[in-house]
BATOR-90338 format. One record per atom (N, C-alpha, C): x, y, z. Coordinates in steps of 0.05 Angstrom, whole numbers, plus 32768, in hexadecimal, padded with zeros to 4 digits. Layout:
BEGIN
XYZ...
end
This chain:
BEGIN
810179F68B3A80EE79E38B3680F979C88B4780E779BE8B5980EE79A98B6580F0798C8B558103797F8B5D810879668B4D80FA79518B5980EB79418B3E80DA792F8B4880E579198B5C8100790E8B54810678F98B62811079028B82810C791D8B89810F79288BA280F879248BB180E179258BA780C679238BB380C279038BC080B779048BD980B478F08BE6809F78D78BDA80A778BF8BDB809878AB8BD1807B78A88BDE806878A78BCF804D78A28BD9804A78808BD2804A78768BE9804678588BE6802B784E8BF1801C78418BDE800678318BE9800778148BE4800078038BFA800477E78BF67FE477DC8BFE7FDE77CD8BEA7FC177C28BEC7FC877A08BEF7FBF77928C067FC477758C047FA977678C067FA0775C8BF27F8B774C8BF07F9377328C017FA9772C8C007FB677118C0B7FCE771D8C177FDA77118C2F7FF477168C377FF877318C487FE1773B8C547FE477548C637FFB77568C768000773E8C83801C773E8C95803277498C8C803777488C6C804E774F8C5E805177698C5C8037777D8C61803777998C59804B77AA8C65805077A78C80806177B68C90807F77B58C868086779B8C7F80A177918C7080A277A18C5A8091779E8C4A809077A58C2D809377C78C2B808377D48C3F808477EE8C40809F77F98C4680AB77EF8C5B80C377F98C6780DC77F68C4F80DA77D88C4480F177D38C3280EE77E08C1580D577E58C0C80D177F38BF280D778108BF780D3781C8C0D80D878388C1380F9783B8C0E810878278C1E812778268C1F812F781F8C028124780F8BF3812B78078BD6812B781F8BC78112782E8BCA810E78468BB98124785A8BBE812D785D8BD9814078718BDF815C78688BD28163784F8BD0817A78468BC38178784C8BA4816278438B97815F78458B7B815C78608B70815078738B81814A788B8B7A813E78948B61812778848B58811878848B428109789D8B3D80FE78A68B2680EE78BE8B2680D078B58B3580CD789E8B3B80B078958B4680AB78A28B60809378AE8B64808A78BE8B78807278B48B898065789F8B75804B78938B7C804B78758B73804D78698B87804F784A8B848037783C8B92802D782C8B838013781D8B8D801C77FF8B8D801C77EC8BA0802177D48B9F800777C18BA67FFE77AF8B9C7FE9779E8BA07FF4777E8BA27FEF77768BBB7FF377568BBA7FDD77458BB87FDB77378BA47FBE77268BA07FC4770D8B9E7FAD76FD8B9D7FAD76DF8B997FAB76D58B797FB276BC8B777FB476B18B5E7F9B76B68B4A7F8376B98B527F6D76BB8B427F6F76DB8B377F7176EC8B4B7F75770A8B437F8E770D8B2E7FA777008B367FB877078B1F7FB576F98B087FA776DF8B047F9F76D58AEE7F9076E58ADC7F7876F58AEB7F6A77058ADD7F77771D8AD17F8A77278AE17F9B773F8AD47FB077388ABE7FB6771C8AC17FCB77128AB07FC0770F8A937FA677058A967F9777028A7B7F8E771B8A707F8677308A807F7A77458A777F9077578A697FA577588A777FB7776E8A707FCF77618A5E7FD977478A5F7FED773A8A4E7FE477248A407FC977208A407FBB77078A307FCB76EC8A357FD376E78A4E7FE076D08A547FD076C48A6C7FC576AD8A6A7FB9769D8A807FC676978A977FBB76948AAC7FC8768D8AC27FD576A38AD67FE0769F8AF07FED76B48AFA800876B78AF4801276D08AFA802F76D58AF9803C76E28B13805276E78B17805A76F28B2C8056770C8B31805A771E8B1D8055773D8B1F8051774A8B07803B775E8B0A803677708AEF803C778A8AFC8047779A8AE6804C77B58AEE803F77C88AD5803177DF8AE3802377F28AD4802C780C8ADC803A78148ABF804478348ACC802678478AC2802678598AD6800A786B8AD2801278858AC7802678928AD1802E78AC8AC9804D78A98AC5805678BC8AAE807178BC8AA6807A78D68AA3809678D78AAB80A778EF8AAF80AB78F48A9280B6790C8A8E80BE79138A7080D279028A6680E378F08A7580F678E38A6A80EC78C78A6880D078C58A6B80C778A58A6880C5789A8A7F80D5789D8A9580D6788C8AAE80B978908AC080AF787E8AC9809878848ADB809778928AF2808178A48AF3808378B38B0C806F78A98B1E805F78978B14804C78898B228041786D8B168041785D8B28803A783F8B1D802D782D8B31802478188B25801778048B37802777EB8B31802F77DA8B45803777C08B43802777AD8B50802277938B42800F77808B4F801F77668B55801F775D8B69803077458B6E801B77308B7A802477148B73801376FF8B7B802176EE8B93801576EF8BA9801D76E38BBC801C76C38BBC800A76B38BAF800E769A8BAC802676908B9A802876A38B848042769D8B73805C76A28B84805F76B88B94807676B98BA7807976A28BBA806476998BC7806676818BD4807076678BC9806676648BB28071764B8B9F809076518B97809976698B8D80B5766C8B8780C576708B9D80BD767D8BB580CB767D8BCB80D276608BD880C076508BD580C576348BDD80D576248BCB80D7762D8BB180E8761E8B9D810476278BA1810976428BAB812176518BA7812D76538BC2811F76468BD7812976478BF4812C76638BFC811976748BFA811B76928C0780FF76988C1380FF76A98C2780E976B18C3480D676C18C2380BD76B68C2880A576C38C1680A576DF8C1680A976EE8C2F80A777098C3080BB77158C1B80D777078C1980EA77138C0880E377108BEC80D976F68BE680CD76F28BCA80BA770A8BBF80A5770E8BD1809477248BC880A1773E8BC880B477438BDC80C6775F8BDA80D3775A8BBC80DE77488BB580ED77438B9C80D9774F8B8080C077428B8680AB774B8B6D80A777658B7280A077738B88809B778E8B8880B3779F8B7F80CB77968B8780E477A58B7C80E977A48B6080E0778E8B5380DF77878B3980CF779D8B2C80B9779D8B3480A677B48B2880AE77D18B2A80BA77D68B4380C777F08B4480DF77F58B3280EF77DF8B2C810377E28B1A80F977EA8AF980E177D78AF780D177DD8AD880CC77FB8ADC80BE78098AEF80B578228AEF80CA78358AEE80E5782E8AF580F9783D8AF6810A783B8AD98100782D8AC5810A782A8AAA811C78138AA8811A77FE8AB7812877E78AB2811677D18AA1812477C58A94811777AF8A87812377948A838116777D8A7E812377678A80811B77538A678118775D8A4E810D77538A36812577438A2C813C77508A2F815477418A21816777348A36817677228A30818677128A41819877278A5581A5773D8A4581B4774C8A5281A8775D8A66818D776B8A60818277798A708173776A8A87816A77518A808162773E8A978179773D8AAD819177388AA681A477308AB981AB77498ACA81AA77638AB981B2777C8AC78199777F8ADB8183777C8AD5816877858AE6816C77708B03817277598AF98171774A8B138189774C8B20819D774F8B1881B9775A8B2781B177718B3981A577838B2D8198779B8B3B818877988B53817577878B4D8165777C8B63817477718B798181775C8B75819077508B8981A677628B9681B377788B8881C0778B8B9281B077998BA9819A77A58B9D818D77B48BB2818377A48BC88178778D8BC58171777D8BDD818977798BEF81A177718BE481B677728BF581BD778B8C0681BB77A28BFA81C077B88C0581A877C08C1C819177B58C1E817D77B68C2C818377A18C47819777918C438199777B8C57818877628C54817A77618C3B816877498C36817A77378C2B818F77398C17819E77298C0C819077238BF081A377178BE18195770F8BC4817C76FB8BC4816A77028BB7814F76F18BB6814B76E48B9A815376F28B86814F76E68B6B816376CF8B65817B76D88B6F818D76C08B6D819C76BC8B88818976B18B9C819376B18BB681B176A08BBC81B9768F8BA981D176838BAA81E376868B9381E876A58B9181F676B08B78821276A38B78821E76A38B8C8237769B8B8D823B767E8B828225766C8B8C822A764F8B848217764C8B6C8204765A8B6381F476558B52820176518B3181F5763F8B2481FE763D8B0981E876488AF681EC76498ADD81E076558AC981BE764B8ACB81BE76328AD081A276258ACD818E76318AE5819F763A8AFB818B76468B12817D765C8B07818C766E8AF9818376898AEC817276848AD88174766A8AC7816476678AAF8147765C8ABE8148764D8AD7813276438ADF811F765D8AE9812E766E8AF7811D76868AFE811576968AE9812176968AD3811676A38ABB810076988AB2810076808AAA80ED76708A9D80D5766F8AAF80DA76708AC880C076718ADA80AF768B8AD980BF769F8AD280AF76BC8ACD80A476BD8AB5808C76BF8AB2807B76C38A9B807476DC8A8E808576EB8A8C808177058A80807277198A97807A771C8AB0806D77298AC5807977458AC2806F77548AB0807977748AB1806577868AB7
end
């Protein structure tokens, strides 16, 4: 029997906004998938505006206003890990946060897409320990891609409040 993780990734990217980021996202997400090696074989990414994200955020999480990323597992492997899923990222939120944290917008969008991929691979960020593990993994993968850390770009210099500010800014984007 062919192992699910050995199948090639089917990647679909739809950009209501930010179409110029699509080639970069496609290249980097394929490379991130090869590093992570999740059970995920069908990954859909949508890049949307504030209005669309706000609609989705209220509909699926009952929280008003936009968020950075929403993740939807569609099909699960017997072990519970997603084999198919969709991630929605909000470009205006990425622009705001990229400016606040001094990182390129395309890398902030990539961070959100990777965050969703990690959720689909079974990572969670609901406890402080899981939060730290997930975001270390994100920055580790981004560093391996040659992008460098994005969640905590000044990791060597950052103090706890920098992480807390990032965490507070994220309003349940699962």
